[in-house]
C-alpha positions, -999 to +999 in steps of 0.1 A: -208-112+006-206-082+029-174-073+047-191-067+080-204-103+079-168-115+076-160-098+109-190-115+125-181-150+112-145-148+123-155-137+158-182-164+161-158-192+150-126-182+169-139-162+199-114-172+227-083-174+204-058-145+204-065-122+174-043-092+180-010-086+197+007-052+203+038-054+225+030-074+256-008-067+252-032-089+233-069-092+225-090-123+217-114-124+188-144-119+212-127-089+228-120-073+194-156-079+182-173-067+214-150-036+215-160-029+179-197-032+188-194-008+217-173+016+197-199+016+170-225+026+195-203+055+208-198+067+172-236+068+168-240+087+200-216+114+188-232+121+154-218+094+131-251+081+116-251+051+093-240+063+058-219+091+072-181+094+072-156+092+101-120+102+098-093+082+116-060+099+125-043+070+142-010+052+143-007+015+146-018+002+180-036-024+200-070-010+191-064-001+154-083-032+141-112-029+165-116+007+155-118-002+118-143-030+126-163-004+147-168+017+115-181-014+097-205-022+126-217+014+127-224+015+090-201+044+084-173+048+058-139+054+074-116+080+060-080+072+072-057+102+073-020+096+066-002+112+095+027+123+074+006+146+052+002+183+058-027+198+077-038+215+045-039+181+027-057+164+055-082+193+058-090+191+021-097+153+026-121+160+055-139+187+035-142+167+003-155+136+019-179+154+043-165+138+075-188+142+105-164+130+133-127+127+138-111+099+159-075+105+169-049+090+192-028+108+218+003+110+197-015+129+170-036+151+192-019+183+182-027+178+145-062+167+154-066+199+173-057+220+142-081+201+120-109+202+146-105+239+151-104+249+114-134+227+104-154+229+136-153+191+138-162+170+169-136+145+180-131+113+200-098+104+215-084+068+215-066+064+248-071+101+257-099+127+256-108+141+222-092+175+215-125+192+208-140+181+241-152+146+231-146+116+253-120+089+252-134+062+230-118+035+251-135+048+282-168+056+266-171+021+251-171+006+287-204+025+294-224+011+265-237-023+253-213-047+236-242-062+216-238-058+178-259-029+166-267-048+134-270-018+112-286-029+078-259-030+051-260-035+013-232-046-011-229-012-026-225+007+007-191+026+009-170+014+038-136+030+029-125+062+013-088+059+010-067+087-005-040+080-030-020+098-056-007+067-072-020+068-108-026+105-114-002+125-091-032+142-075-047+132-041-081+116-046-103+092-026-107+056-038-140+043-027-144+006-017-177-010-007-190-038+014-188-060-017-155-049-032-136-051+001-150-086+007-137-095-028-103-081-018-102-106+012-112-135-012-085-123-037-058-125-010-069-159+002-072-173-033-039-160-048-014-151-021-017-167+013-037-195+030-035-188+067-042-215+094-048-212+131-011-212+138-004-184+113+010-151+125+012-120+103+035-092+113+024-057+105+050-029+106+037-007+078+007+014+085-026-005+086-041+022+065-025+007+034-017-027+019-007-042+053-042-037+066-058-058+038-042-089+054-061-085+087-094-100+076-079-130+057-061-140+089-092-132+110-113-156+089-088-185+094-081-181+131-046-165+128-030-137+147-022-102+136+009-088+154+009-050+151+041-030+155+042+008+159+064+012+129+094-002+110+130-002+123+152-030+108+166-046+139+134-043+159+116-058+130+137-089+127+136-092+165+098-092+163+098-120+137+117-142+162+098-131+193+063-136+179+072-165+157+058-148+126+049-171+098+042-144+072+055-108+068+045-081+043+072-056+032+078-030+005+111-033-014+125-003+004+121-022+037+139-053+024+167-030+011+170-015+046+171-050+063+199-060+040+219-027+041+219-025+079+228-062+084+196-069+103+185-095+077+218-114+078+216-121+116+179-127+118+162-158+132+136-165+105+131-202+113+093-196+118+089-176+086+071-194+057+065-165+033+079-130+030+055-111+008+065-079-010+048-054-033+035-018-035+065-007-057+089-023-082+115-046-067+151-039-079+165-072-091+198-069-071+178-065-039+156-096-044+187-116-054+205-107-023+174-112-001+171-147-015+207-154-008+202-145+028+167-158+035+162-185+008+132-190-014+106-176+010+095-147-012+062-140-030+054-108-049+021-092-056+013-064-080-018-042-074-029-007-066-053+011-043-078+011-070-076-027-074-061-044-043-044-065-036-033-090-062-036-082-099-007-106-105+014-129-082+050-142-085+050-170-060+078-188-042+082-214-070+085-187-096+113-171-076+133-203-082+135-194-119+161-166-122+146-155-156+113-145-138+128-123-111+121-092-133+084-102-136+055-092-114+039-126-120+009-141-136-027-127-134-048-135-103-073-163-109-102-141-098-096-112-122-090-105-159-059-087-171-055-071-205-023-054-217-038-030-243-030-002-267-046+033-264-078+020-281-081-010-257-069-036-282-046-063-268-010-059-278+012-088-290+035-106-265+066-086-259+050-053-268+044-026-242+008-016-234-013-004-205-026-029-180-064-030-177-083-050-151-118-064-147-125-080-113-149-079-083-122-063-061-118-031-082-129+002-066-164+016-070-148+048-083-130+080-071-152+099-047-168+130-063-147+128-094-170+120-124-146+132-150-117+112-137-140+081-133-150+085-169-114+085-179-103+055-158-133+032-164-130+020-200-164+004-204-177-031-200-162-033-165-126-026-174-105-003-152-074+014-166-043+012-143-020+037-161+008+011-155+027+001-186+038-035-191+046-063-215+036-099-213+057-129-224+046-161-242+040-178-208+016-151-195+040-135-171+038-097-168+067-074-167+060-038-154+078-012-175+066+020-157+037+043-150+025+061-181+029+094-163+066+086-155+075+079-191+102+102-205+100+113-241+134+124-253+140+133-289+108+115-298+118+082-282+101+067-251+122+060-221+108+041-191+127+051-160+127+017-144+148+000-171+175+027-166+172+024-128+177-014-129+210-010-147+222+017-123+212-004-093+232-033-106+264-012-101+282-018-068+286+019-062+249+026-062+225+020-033+194+038-047+186+053-080+157+074-094+155+085-130+133+114-142+130+136-172+144+171-169+136+200-194+159+202-224+158+228-252+170+203-277+155+169-267+124+182-248+133+159-219+167+148-208+171+115-189+184+125-155+195+102-127+196+108-089+218+083-072+225+075-035+260+061-033+266+028-016+284+030+018+320+041+011+315+046-026+314+078-047+294+086-078+314+084-110+291+099-136+311+088-166+313+052-153+276+050-146+268+064-180+290+039-196+274+011-177+240+021-190+253+025-226+265-011-225+230-024-217+206+001-233+201+023-263+221+055-264+191+077-260+184+060-226+217+070-211+214+097-185+225+131-196+235+138-160+239+118-128+234+136-096+246+123-062+221+127-033+221+117+003+187+101+001+156+098-022+122+110-010+098+082+000+061+080+007+049+067+041+046+032+026+081+033+011+073+042-025+098+065-042+082+100-047+095+105-082+076+138-085+095+153-056+127+150-077+112+158-110+089+187-103+116+212-091+134+207-124+104+219-143+095+250-122+088+278-146+089+255-176+054+241-176 
């Protein structure tokens, strides 16, 4: 199955139905599909030949989905640029992937101008002229045919080069193909959601990342995608009620913000069937409070850019069992999961090992990174995740931490998440991040950064005592530092390295 054919099938089946909403504006399935066809022709006219790469520097908007589909129809691989990265990082991405054309919106025109000038790159604007003299794509598409260009496509053709630093700490491009992305769509429909024609998915996170993978599953079932420009707690819950959203997709940080601001407590969620969360570990106190407020509407997925979206799922029924709230669920039915030692042998239930996956939705590989690919692909179709976990007798997985985040202190392994979970259970703590700091005696010292709860103060001794009551002595933080906030990625993941790396300057 080819991803581009999924677009065609949804458009043919649901043509006059509303597909996309953004504010007061909307587009039908036919309008999205015909816009994608015309946009694809404009991309061709401006040098984006089939098999080439096109960079997208865009925020969420009415035309975001049509632009992604246009790349599919044109036979080009899209390279989304995270708007929050530096110009140097974005420039490196463009050079490494050999991008031939940059599409940008008006809000990001200044950055697009920097990139276009430094790389002598042609541009197309989206709602405004391109900064390098190119036309407005929305105007140009009205002057060309809306007939599908029907570019020949093969299962192994790259369609997405998405940069991530998740498993290694270094930005690299994950490559997904016509076949692997179609398998991602099937994975979501098989394991996580089953949209109908009355289904409405609300998108507040950037469509570049996990939120965007839900577009095609809803497209294939006749549902609507409601796109928001960003996430703001009160505006978000207002949108749930206004658009009668049936499903939402959040990262744990967003759920925490909805609760801490009071927006969740006053929300009308009568239309909401499922609140999906994932992308980073969920603190148990947060999901417990969320269920107290919104009931048993929650479903969790665990996955990564290299293998989206669902490696495991903890569904709504699982959430009714309090003993499972620390789990990330059971393996997806369309993939194989192995918790293994360093040699690839399965570990016994209860023991910690690295998660490996074999599935049709895994990446083709990292772009232009043969040594890294050799390290990550373990043979016979198995992909290493670098995530450490244990599995119980019932087959539920419990994430421990990333291998790269593990702290070795005095010869003992400490996984930050288990310490963070204890800290987050304390009423005085709103957020907690644990890292390893250099120590002349212990090599690494467990160090906690804590954001106090509103009106609270950080009592280092009390928090250390709380950890000591629950965990081994070597896991107790040697120091607890109060901070106003913790650094987050654009999708709400904690940037642990931003706290850890300054501690090691000059020591590594």
